[in-house]
N, C-alpha and C positions, 0 to 999 in steps of 0.2 A: 504494500500500500504506499503510495506517494505521500509526501508531507501535506500536500493540498488535499488529498482524499481523507487523510486522517483529521485535518482541521474541519472539513465538511462533516465528517462522521461525528466529531465531538460536538459541533453546533447542533446537529440533528438530535443527538442524545439530550442536550440541554433543552431543546425545544420540547421533547417528549416529557422531560421532567417537569416542565412548566404546565403540562396538561394538554398540549396541542399534539396533533399527529404530525408526522415528519417523514416524507418520502423523498429520498435522494435521487436526483437525476442529473448526472454530470456535475456541474458546479452550482446547481440550484436545489433547493429544498422546498417542496410543496407542502403547504399547510392550509388551514382555513381559519378565518376570523370573521366575526359578525355575519356568518352565513355566505361569505365569498371566499373563493379560492385565492390564496396569496402565495407568492414566491418569495423566498429568501435567497437572494443571489449573493454568493460568497465571493468576495474579492480577496484572494489569499493575501495575507499580510496585514490583517487588522481592520477589515472593513466589510460591512454587509449592506445590501440594498434591499429594502422591502418594496415589493411591486405587486400591483394587481391591475388588471385591465378589464373593461366591460365593453361589449358591443353597443354602439349607439347609432341611431339614424335620425332622420328628420322628425319622426314621430316622438322621439325622446326629448327634442328641444335642447339638447346639450351639444354645443359646438365650440368653436374657438372663443367666442365672447364669454361663454360660461367658464371655459377653462382658464382664460385670462383672469376672470373675477375670482375663481377659486384660488389661483396662484397669488393674487393680491391679498386675500384674506387668510390664507393658511400658510404659515411660515415654514413648517417642517415637512410638508408634502408638496410635491409639484405634480401638476397634471399637464399632459399634452395630448393632442389629437393626432391620431395616425390612421389614415384610411377610415374605416368605419368603427373606430374604438377610441374610448377615453382611457388613458393610461395614467395611473398614479404611482409615484415612487417617492421614496425617502432614503437617503444615505446616512449611515451611522458608522461612527468609529466603534469597532468592537474587536477586542483581543480575547479570544477563547482561552488563552493560556493564563490569564490573570486569575487570581484566587476568587475574585468577586464576579466572575464572568456570568454565572447564572443570574445573579441580582441585576447586573447591568442589562442582560438580555430581557429580563422580566420588564424592566423599565422601557426598553425599546419597543417590546410588544405592546405594552400599555399605551405608549405614545402613538403607535401605529393603529391600535384599535380606535383611538380618538380621531386620528386622521381619516380612517375609514368611515367613521360616523360623519365627519365633515363632508366627505365625498358623497356619501349616501344622501345627506341633506341637500347638497348642491344638485345631484342628479334628480331628487324628487322635486325640488323647487323648479328646476328647468322643465320638467314634465308638466307640473301644475300650471306654469305660466304658458306653455305651449298649448295645452289643452284649453286654457281660458281664452287664448287668442283665437283658436280654431272654433270654439263654440260661440264666440261673440256674434251677435246678429249683424248682418250687413245693413247699413242704412238705406232707406228708400231713395230713389232718384227723384 
């Protein structure tokens, strides 16, 4: 097992100890938070990236404007639109070899759960506003 594979395995073990599922695939670990699939992307040498993406289309009302607003109002998570998806990510310094690694990962996961809540709120608000615009009556001529 390479040093990178060992680091990923240690992080996956810590994720499981925190009560989350952890499935390793290459340099990523799949888990779930707030009902959504989340990836933990390991950047060997003391960094992880939390990531999730969701398909969006015109019916969802979530596009570049909403992603930019999310980025203005949420400091520790960033959103970008790529093709037909909204992608959210956050980067964290994390050293699995430190004695307090489990506690630090727990704080990272807590902050990411909060970020996911913000993303869920932004997606729901975009959908609500879109539906309101679509349902608005057209003025008579």
